[in-house]
Structures are given as C-alpha cells and as structure tokens.
N, C-alpha and C positions, 0 to 999 in steps of 0.2 A: 470200046475205048474207056480208059480210066480217067475220070474227070480230075482236073487240078483246080482246086478252089482258091479264090483270091482271099486276101485278109478280111474284107467285109463279109464275104460268104462264110468264112470260118467263124466269124463273130456271130452271125445269124444262127449257125448250127450250134454254137456254144450256148446261145440263149435258149434255144429249144431244149438242149441237154440239161440246162440248169432247172428248167421247169420239170423235166423228167426226174431229175434227182430229188427235187422237192416232193414230187408225187410219191416216190418210194417211201419217203418219211411219213407221209399220210397213210399209206397202205400199211406200213409197219405198226402204226398206232392201232389199226383195226384188226391185226392178226391175233387170233386166239382160238382155242378149242371151242367148237360150237358155232363159229361164224360160217355162214354160207359163202361160197366163192362169188356168187353174184353180188354180195354186199361189197366185196373188195372192188369189183368192177364199177359199182355205183360210186364208191368213194373216189376212185381214180378218175372217172369221167367228169364228175362234178368239179374236182380240183383242176384238171387240165383246162376245162372250158372257162372256169373262173379266172384263170391266168391268161386268157385271151388266145389260147391255143386250141388245137383239135386233136382228139385221139386218132393217131395215124392208122390203127388197125381196123377201126369200126367201118365196115363196108368194104374193106380191102379184099378184092376177089371174092366178095360175098361173106367175109367173116362177120359174125353177128354181134361181137362184143368189142369193148374198148381195150381190154387187156387179155392176156392168156394166163390161165391158172392151171398148172400141170402138177398133179399130186402123185408122189411116190413113184410108181413105175411109169407114169406118164412123162414123156421126154420133153415135148414141146407142143404148143398149140391147143392145150386143153381149154375148152370153152367154159366160162363161168356159168354156174347154175345153182341148183338147190343143194348140191353136195355140201355137207358140213365138214369142216376140218376137225380132226380129232387129235388128241394127245398122241405124240409119236409120229405124226405125219411130217413129211417135208413137202414144201410147195414151191415150185418155180413160178415166179411172176415175171412176165415179159411185157414191156410197155413201149409203145412208140408215140412220139409227139411230133406234130407238124405245127410250125409257127412261121408266118410270113413266107411261106413257100419253101421252107427248109425243114429237114427231118432229123430226128435223133431216135435211137433205139437202144434199149438196155434190158438186162434181165438179172434177177437175183434169186437165189434159192434160200428159203427160210425154214428153220425148225419150228414146229408147233409144240410148245411145251417142251417136255423132256423127250429127247429122241435117242435112238440107239447109238452106240459108239461107231458102228459101221456107217450110219447116216452122217454123223458129224465128220467123220474122216472123209467120206465121199465129197461132202460140201467143201471141206477145207482144201482138198487136193484139186477140185475143179476150179475154185477161186484162184489158187496158186497157179494153175495152168493158164488161166486167163492173164494173170499178171505177167507171167513169163512170156506169153505170146505178145502181149502189148509191148514189152521191153524190146522185142525184135522189130517193131514197126517203126523203123528209122530210115531216114533219107539215105539211099544207097544200098539198103538191104534188099534181099529178094523176098517175094511174097511167101515162098515156102519156108523161109526161116521162121516166120510166125507159126505156120502150121506144124513144123517139126518140134518146136519148143513145147507146144501144147501136147502133142502126141507122146513125146518122150516123158514128160512129167506124169501124165496119166498112166501110161503103161508101166513105167518104172515102179509105180506105186500099186500095181496090181489091178488097175481098172482098164476099161475099154473106151475109146472114143467112138462116137457115132460118125460113120463115114458117108451116109446118104443125105445128111443135112449139113449145111455149111453157113459160115458167115458171109458177109457181102459188103460191097461198097454202099455208100449212103450219102445223101446230100439233097438234091432237088427232087429225088424220088426215094421211097423207102428202101427199095432194092435196086442197086446199080452194080455195074462191073467194078471190081472183079469178084468172083466167088472166092471165099476164104475158107478152104478146107481145114479140118482139125487134125490132119495127118499129112505126111509126105517127107521126102528127103530134103535136107537144107540146100540152099543155093540154087533153087529152081524157080521158074515162073518170072513174072514181070518184076522189074526193079522198082522199088518204092521211091517216091519222090515227094519233096515238100509240097503240101497242099492236097495230097490224097487223104480221103477220109474213109475209114473202115469200121464196120460193125463186126468186132471179133467176138465169137461166142462158142466156147467149148461146151459141148454136151457130152457128159461123161457118165458111163454106166457102171454099176457095181459088177454086173456079169458080162455077157456078150454085148458087143456093140450093135448087134442087129436089132432093127425096129420094124414095127408094122403099124398100119393105120386103122383106127376104129371105124365103125360104120357111119360116124358123123362126118367122115371124110376130112377131118382136121387133126384130131388128136393122134399123135404118135406115142406108142408105148413100147417098152422093151419086150422082146419076144419071150424072154424067160421069166417075166414078172418081177424082176429085181429092180432095185432103186436106180433112179437117174437124177443127175443134178445139172443145172444150166446157169451159167453166168455169162454176162455180155456187157460190153461197153462200146460206145462210139468214140473212136480215136482218130485224131489228126496226126498225120506224119509231118514232121517239121525238121528243119536243119538243126534245131536244138534238141531233138529227140521227140518221142511220142507225147502227145498231149491228150489226156482223157477229158472228153467233153461232157460226160454224163455222171460225174461224181462231184 
C-alpha cells in the first residue's frame, strides 16, 4: 500500500529534507582532489547529528557508514574508506536523514576538479532526467509516467538507465511502497495522489545499463567499467504539482 501523508507529516519530511540539503552544502565544501571518501562520511555524520537528526543509512541492513560514495564506474552504495578522490573523478554522494521518525533521501554526482566532457554530459543528462521525472510526479498521473520520462531522456541522449535498481516511496521508513523504476511505458501502474512521497533516483550509465555487485556485497558497478551518475530527490505529490523536499 502507498501511504498518503498528512500536511503535518509532509512538514516533518520537509524538515528532514532541509537538513539533508544543508548537509550536501557541507560535503561540497570538503570535496577536492586528495580527500579520502571516509572524510566526507565524517563531515556528513557530524553535521546531521549536530542538527538533531540521525544518518538514516548507518546500520541500515548492516550498512557500515553514514553516506554512500560511488566513484566513476561505481553506480550506488559505494562504502566510504581510504580511497582518495583524484582530479577527473566523478563521485555520487547518497545521503539519508531521519528526524522525528520521518525520512528523506537524496543523491548528487559531483566532478572532482576538471573532468572529461563525457563525464560532464553524463552528469547533466542524469540531472535533467531527474527533473523531467519529478515534473511527472503529479496528482492524477501514473507512476510509470515518471519512469518513462527518465528513460526517454537518458536513452535519447545515448545513455542507459539501470533497470535492476529503483527509486522508492519514503516517509516513516527509508524504503516504502511503491518501487519507482527508471524505465517503462507511460500510463501504467498506480495513480499518483496528493500526499504520496517518492524518492526518485535515476542511475544512468555511459555504456550498458547492466551492473554487478562487488565482494563487499554493497557496491554496484557497471559491468563494462564505464562511468555512472546518480541523482535523487525526495518529492511530495500535491494537487499543486510536485514539491521537492530535499533542495
């Protein structure tokens, strides 16, 4: 069942999302060549806890860190550690925040120093795909309208969407119904309604959309070693249109 959130609940998710957006600003200050990904994790956790919230990922199904840091061919769920970012890398940062029993979830992909034109284009198209998907998250639309908008933009521009990983509902739990694929025909699936909250998250690959999992049992990578980008926002469906709660 897809939960319908009341106005007070939406306000609580929004507050969680505001802390998350502020956390990205702190992470951005720390991004530079030579920085270890575990330093980004430390910055994020300290900031979230200082704001009276909790890192939603830490301990979730055994995940060992507060954020995910996915570099270059890593798609999602990269575990922060001793890896140092280098000039030309792109890094996907995924963050979840829990505050007063309500969750928010968002991701951004950042360039480290000067990056290649193909990397810049991949990040731009993925962000545009997210925005187009969000624009379809309207009262009375179908869930697959969101999915189709993302797939169409990515594939029209020569990229692939990851099909084995999906977005999700969010609210009282980090992951709730419905699943939100990044592909599909329009006009299918549940009808969206005022009060639904979705974490919409296109994962777009430079090459094939196929992925595999590393031995850490968390990190997904592209099977061909090519670049991947990831953008995500928590979005409320309202009668006035989609409202982004994590920007």
